[in-house]
C-alpha positions in Angstrom: 0.1 -0.1 -0.1 1.5 3.3 -1.1 2.3 6.1 1.3 0.2 9.4 1.1 1.9 12.6 0.7 1.2 13.6 4.1 2.7 10.3 5.5 5.9 10.8 3.2 6.2 14.5 4.5 5.9 13.3 8.4 8.4 10.4 8.0 11.1 12.9 6.3 10.5 15.4 9.1 10.9 12.6 11.6 14.1 11.4 10.0 15.6 14.7 9.8 14.8 15.3 13.4 16.3 11.9 14.4 19.6 12.9 12.3 19.7 16.3 14.1 19.5 14.4 17.6 22.3 12.0 16.7 24.6 14.7 15.5 23.9 16.9 18.7 24.6 13.8 20.7 27.8 13.0 18.9 29.1 16.5 19.1 28.3 16.8 22.8 30.1 13.4 23.5 33.1 14.4 21.7 33.0 17.7 23.6 32.4 16.3 27.0 35.9 16.2 28.1 36.4 19.8 27.2 33.4 21.3 28.5 35.3 22.4 32.0 35.9 25.7 33.1 39.4 24.8 34.1 41.5 21.9 35.3 43.5 21.7 38.6 46.9 20.7 38.9 46.0 17.2 40.2 43.5 16.8 37.3 46.2 17.9 34.5 48.5 15.3 35.9 45.7 12.6 35.8 44.5 13.3 32.5 47.9 13.6 31.0 47.1 16.9 29.1 49.1 16.9 25.9 51.7 19.8 25.2 50.1 22.3 22.8 46.7 21.6 24.0 44.7 25.0 25.0 43.1 24.8 28.5 42.2 26.7 31.7 44.3 25.9 34.9 42.8 26.9 38.1 43.9 26.9 41.7 46.0 29.0 44.2 49.2 30.9 43.8 51.5 29.1 45.8 53.3 31.0 48.9 56.7 32.1 48.0 56.6 31.1 44.3 56.2 34.4 42.5 59.4 35.2 40.6 59.6 38.3 38.6 61.9 38.3 35.5 63.2 40.8 33.0 60.5 42.7 31.1 57.1 41.7 32.1 57.7 38.1 32.6 56.7 36.4 35.5 56.8 32.9 36.9 54.7 31.3 39.7 53.1 28.1 40.9 49.7 27.1 40.9 48.7 24.6 43.5 45.3 22.7 44.5 47.1 21.7 47.7 47.8 18.3 46.3 49.6 18.8 43.2 51.4 22.0 41.6 52.1 23.4 38.3 54.8 26.0 37.2 53.1 28.8 35.2 55.0 31.3 33.1 53.1 34.6 32.0 54.4 37.6 29.9 52.1 40.7 30.5 50.4 42.8 33.1 49.1 40.9 36.0 45.7 41.9 37.4 46.1 44.3 40.5 44.7 41.6 42.9 47.0 38.9 41.9 49.1 37.6 44.9 50.2 34.5 46.8 47.7 32.5 48.5 44.9 33.7 46.2 42.7 31.9 43.6 43.7 32.3 40.0 42.7 31.0 36.8 45.3 30.9 33.8 44.6 30.3 30.1 47.1 28.9 27.8 49.1 25.8 26.9 51.5 23.4 28.6 54.9 23.1 27.1 57.1 19.8 26.7 59.0 20.8 29.6 55.9 20.8 32.0 55.6 24.6 32.2 52.2 26.0 31.7 52.5 29.1 29.6 49.4 31.5 30.2 48.6 34.2 28.0 45.7 35.2 30.2 45.5 35.7 33.9 42.3 36.0 35.9 42.4 36.8 39.7 39.6 37.2 42.3 38.0 40.8 42.0 37.1 41.5 45.6 37.9 40.0 49.2 35.0 37.8 49.2 35.5 36.1 46.0 37.1 33.0 44.6 36.2 31.3 41.4 33.6 28.5 42.3 35.5 25.9 40.5 38.5 26.5 42.8 36.4 26.4 45.9 34.5 23.3 44.8 37.9 21.6 43.8 39.5 22.6 47.4 36.2 21.3 48.9 36.5 18.0 47.1 40.2 17.5 48.5 39.0 18.4 51.9 41.2 21.7 51.9 38.2 24.1 52.3 37.9 25.7 55.6 34.8 27.2 57.3 35.0 31.0 58.1 34.8 32.5 61.5 31.2 33.0 60.9 30.6 29.4 60.3 30.0 30.1 56.7 31.9 28.6 53.7 35.3 30.8 53.4 35.8 32.3 50.1 38.8 34.2 51.1 42.0 32.6 49.9 43.8 34.0 53.1 42.1 31.4 55.1 43.7 28.3 53.6 
């Protein structure tokens, strides 16, 4: 029994929607590992991020690690209190960038293991730390309660 024009049209529309859903599913599956705001140093080590792959690195600037070099080059270490990763950056740092504070750096890791950042984001006031940094610290058991019993979001309390 032949299909009517309306049935043919309906089946074409349904086939098109199924193809779109399958394509969207494949795209989301392929991007699932990169749909992350940033990786902590521990996650970089676990995932064995390849040199040259662009990603964001987040954590705390390790105490005593800031090294100012010639020009506007600066080296420092980002930690999640478990693992560390050396970062090299050339440019002007945010005013509130300092040791012990939350930071997110965007760039690529070199073969030497140094993360070369082209963008540095630091906290913007005394009560802010990027949510992802705070969540990563909570997951590692390094988050401390503030004096008022609320979650501490100030990097100075670690």
